[in-house]
C-alpha positions in Angstrom: -20.2 35.1 -19.8 -21.6 31.7 -18.9 -22.4 28.3 -20.4 -25.5 26.7 -18.9 -26.8 23.2 -18.6 -30.3 22.4 -17.4 -30.5 19.4 -15.1 -34.0 18.2 -14.3 -33.5 16.8 -10.8 -37.1 15.8 -10.1 -40.4 16.4 -11.8 -41.1 19.4 -9.8 -37.7 21.0 -9.1 -34.6 21.8 -11.1 -31.0 23.0 -10.7 -29.1 24.8 -13.5 -25.3 24.3 -13.6 -23.5 27.5 -14.7 -19.9 27.7 -16.0 -18.7 31.3 -15.6 -15.6 30.7 -17.8 -17.3 29.5 -20.9 -18.7 31.8 -23.5 -22.4 31.4 -24.3 -25.3 32.9 -26.1 -27.8 31.4 -23.8 -28.3 34.2 -21.3 -31.9 34.6 -22.2 -32.4 30.9 -21.2 -30.5 31.5 -18.0 -32.6 34.5 -16.9 -35.7 32.4 -17.7 -34.5 29.6 -15.5 -33.8 32.0 -12.7 -37.2 33.8 -13.0 -39.1 30.5 -13.0 -37.6 29.7 -9.6 -34.6 27.5 -10.5 -31.5 27.5 -8.3 -28.4 28.3 -10.4 -25.4 26.2 -9.2 -21.9 27.5 -10.0 -19.6 24.6 -9.2 -16.5 26.8 -9.0 -16.7 30.6 -8.3 -13.6 32.7 -9.2 -13.1 33.9 -5.6 -10.2 32.7 -3.4 -9.7 33.4 0.3 -6.3 34.6 1.5 -4.5 32.6 4.3 -5.3 35.4 6.8 -9.0 35.2 5.8 -9.2 31.5 6.1 -7.5 31.7 9.6 -10.2 34.3 10.7 -13.1 32.0 10.0 -14.0 31.5 13.7 -17.5 31.9 15.3 -15.7 33.5 18.2 -15.3 36.7 16.3 -19.1 37.2 16.0 -20.9 39.2 18.7 -22.9 36.9 20.9 -26.4 36.4 19.7 -25.7 37.4 16.1 -26.7 35.0 13.4 -24.7 36.9 10.7 -21.9 39.4 10.4 -23.0 42.0 7.9 -21.7 45.0 5.9 -24.2 47.6 4.8 -23.9 48.8 1.1 -20.9 51.2 0.9 -20.2 50.5 4.5 -16.8 50.9 6.2 -17.4 48.7 9.4 -18.9 45.4 10.0 -22.0 44.8 12.1 -21.6 41.9 14.4 -17.9 42.1 15.0 -16.5 44.4 17.7 -14.3 47.2 16.1 -11.5 46.3 18.5 -11.5 42.7 17.3 -8.1 41.9 15.8 -9.9 40.1 13.0 -12.2 42.9 12.1 -10.0 44.4 9.3 -9.4 41.0 7.7 -13.1 40.1 7.8 -14.1 43.5 6.5 -11.7 43.0 3.5 -13.2 39.6 2.9 -16.8 40.8 2.9 -16.1 43.9 0.9 -14.4 41.8 -1.8 -17.3 39.4 -1.9 -19.8 42.2 -2.3 -17.9 43.5 -5.3 -17.5 40.1 -6.8 -21.1 39.2 -6.4 -22.2 42.3 -8.2 -19.8 41.6 -11.1 -21.2 38.0 -11.4 -24.8 39.2 -11.5 -24.0 42.0 -14.0 -22.3 39.4 -16.2 -25.0 36.8 -16.1 -28.0 39.1 -16.0 -27.3 42.3 -17.9 -31.0 43.0 -18.1 -30.9 43.7 -14.3 -27.8 45.9 -14.3 -29.5 49.3 -14.0 -32.2 48.1 -11.6 -30.6 46.2 -8.8 -30.5 47.7 -5.3 -27.8 46.2 -3.1 -28.7 45.1 0.4 -26.1 44.2 3.2 -23.6 41.5 2.5 -23.4 38.8 5.1 -20.8 36.4 6.5 -22.2 33.4 8.3 -19.7 31.7 10.7 -21.9 29.5 12.8 -22.7 25.9 12.2 -26.3 25.3 10.9 -26.9 22.1 12.7 -26.3 23.4 16.2 -28.3 26.6 15.9 -31.4 26.6 18.2 -34.3 28.8 17.4 -38.1 29.0 17.1 -39.9 27.0 14.4 -40.6 30.3 12.5 -36.9 31.0 12.3 -35.9 27.4 11.7 -34.4 27.6 8.2 -33.9 23.8 8.0 -37.7 23.8 7.2 -38.7 24.4 3.6 -39.9 28.0 3.0 -39.9 31.0 0.8 -38.4 34.2 2.2 -40.5 36.9 3.6 -39.7 39.6 6.1 -42.3 40.3 8.9 -40.7 43.7 9.8 -39.8 44.7 6.3 -42.7 44.5 4.0 -41.4 44.6 0.4 -44.6 45.0 -1.5 -43.7 42.6 -4.3 -40.0 43.5 -4.5 -37.8 40.5 -5.5 -35.1 39.0 -3.2 -32.1 37.9 -5.3 -29.4 36.2 -3.4 -25.8 35.0 -4.2 -24.4 32.4 -1.9 -20.9 30.9 -1.6 -19.6 28.0 0.6 -16.2 29.0 1.9 -15.8 26.2 4.4 -12.0 25.6 4.8 -12.4 22.0 6.0 -14.1 20.5 2.9 -17.7 20.4 4.2 -20.5 21.0 1.9 -23.4 23.4 2.5 -26.5 21.2 2.2 -29.8 22.5 0.9 -33.2 21.1 0.1 -35.1 22.6 -2.8 -38.8 22.0 -2.9 -41.8 22.5 -5.2 -42.2 25.4 -7.7 -43.8 28.6 -6.3 -47.2 28.2 -7.9 -47.6 24.6 -6.7 -46.8 25.8 -3.2 -49.1 28.8 -3.4 -52.1 26.6 -4.7 -51.5 24.2 -1.8 -51.4 26.8 1.0 -53.5 29.8 -0.1 -56.8 28.4 0.9 -55.7 27.9 4.5 -54.0 31.3 5.0 -55.8 33.8 7.4 -57.3 37.0 6.0 -55.6 40.3 6.6 -57.7 42.3 9.1 -58.8 45.7 8.0 -56.6 48.4 9.5 -53.9 46.0 10.7 -51.3 47.2 8.2 -51.7 50.8 9.4 -51.6 49.8 13.0 -48.5 47.7 12.7 -46.8 50.5 10.9 -47.8 53.1 13.5 -46.6 50.8 16.3 -43.2 50.3 14.6 -43.8 46.6 14.2 -43.2 47.0 10.5 -40.9 49.5 8.7 -43.7 50.4 6.2 -47.3 49.3 5.6 -47.8 45.6 5.0 -49.6 45.1 1.7 -52.0 42.2 1.0 -49.0 40.6 -0.8 -46.8 40.9 2.2 -49.5 39.4 4.4 -49.8 36.4 2.1 -46.1 35.9 1.8 -45.5 36.1 5.5 -48.2 33.6 6.3 -47.2 31.3 3.4 -43.6 31.3 4.9 -45.1 30.3 8.3 -47.6 27.7 6.9 -44.9 25.9 5.0 -42.7 25.7 8.1 -45.5 24.7 10.4 -46.7 21.7 8.3 -44.3 18.9 9.1 -46.2 16.4 7.0 -45.6 18.8 4.0 -41.9 19.1 4.9 -41.5 15.3 4.7 -43.7 14.4 1.8 -43.6 17.3 -0.8 -41.4 16.9 -4.0 -37.9 17.9 -3.1 -34.3 17.3 -3.7 -31.2 17.5 -1.5 -28.3 19.6 -3.0 -24.8 19.6 -1.4 -22.8 22.6 -2.4 -19.1 22.0 -2.1 -16.6 24.5 -0.8 -15.8 27.0 -3.5 -19.2 26.6 -5.1 -21.8 29.3 -5.4 -25.6 29.3 -5.9 -28.0 32.0 -7.0 -31.8 32.2 -6.7 -34.7 34.4 -6.0 -35.2 33.3 -2.4 -38.8 34.7 -2.3 -39.7 32.2 -5.0 -37.5 29.1 -4.7 -38.6 26.9 -1.9 -35.5 26.0 0.1 -34.1 24.9 3.5 -30.5 24.7 4.8 -29.7 21.4 6.5 -26.0 21.6 7.3 -22.8 23.4 6.8 -20.6 26.1 8.2 -18.9 29.3 6.9 -20.8 31.0 4.0 -20.8 34.4 2.3 -24.1 35.8 0.9 -25.1 38.9 -1.0 -28.7 40.1 -1.4 -30.1 42.4 -4.1 -33.6 43.8 -4.4 -35.3 44.1 -7.7 -38.8 45.5 -8.6 -41.0 43.0 -10.4 -41.5 45.3 -13.4 -37.7 45.2 -14.0 -37.6 41.5 -14.5 -37.3 40.0 -18.1 -40.8 38.6 -17.7 -42.7 40.2 -14.7 -45.6 37.7 -15.0 -43.2 35.1 -13.5 -42.9 37.1 -10.2 -44.6 35.8 -7.0 -46.7 38.9 -7.0 -48.1 38.2 -10.4 -48.7 34.6 -9.6 -50.5 35.4 -6.4 -52.6 38.1 -7.9 -53.7 35.7 -10.7 -54.6 33.0 -8.2 -56.3 35.4 -5.8 -58.1 37.3 -8.7 -57.3 40.7 -7.3 -54.6 43.2 -6.9 -52.4 42.6 -3.8 -50.5 45.9 -3.7 
């Protein structure tokens, strides 16, 4: 179970410290913090790398051009590492162990979700954040909420479990910004309208894997508008959070405004959750956007 302590870091953002080893009766409070957009910080996760795993943390093992090494749910081979690579078996063992551990942590902290979570691929990120060159839309050092242009999720939540596994003592540094409703109120008036027929066209052309709902249209353009507004990036209420090696953090990344500033070597597990399976569905971005828009978005 877990003991929690709520730390108000600024007026508009918060981080919750979670001790996985201490018994508690505060799980309702914990799920409430998560569902209102807090980042849950676990200073020490019960997950240790073996000497072989630590020795295999080298970007040279990743296929050129790949941001992440990933393992599909119930997969038996990594994507992003050549099968003939001598480190493949070691890295596969590491990612598999993390996938199982992350599911156990989420089941322990959030038993309400246990029957409803859908596991997505588990990823290992070997590259240094600061030296990655990309377009502004893919620049994750800019505050944003997660949205997938090619994978419309129609309101489905994105729950992520991160861990810093840097073997050299380097923190993974994030910025966390304003709460979701504040962000939405700021940017909604400037977002473009969805053109009639565009969702069906993009789906037919294979640009999206399924039809893009009004919700997906808003979330995609909200993601882009946040990243494009450099004055906002500098001036909005935000806090910098260094996550030490061995630490973990958990959030709904479609709701928590976040940016990664520095660090290298990280594990990440994603789960999907339908909004109706939350403890309080009215806290979901879908419900907030529908209330602000005054209409159904799905």
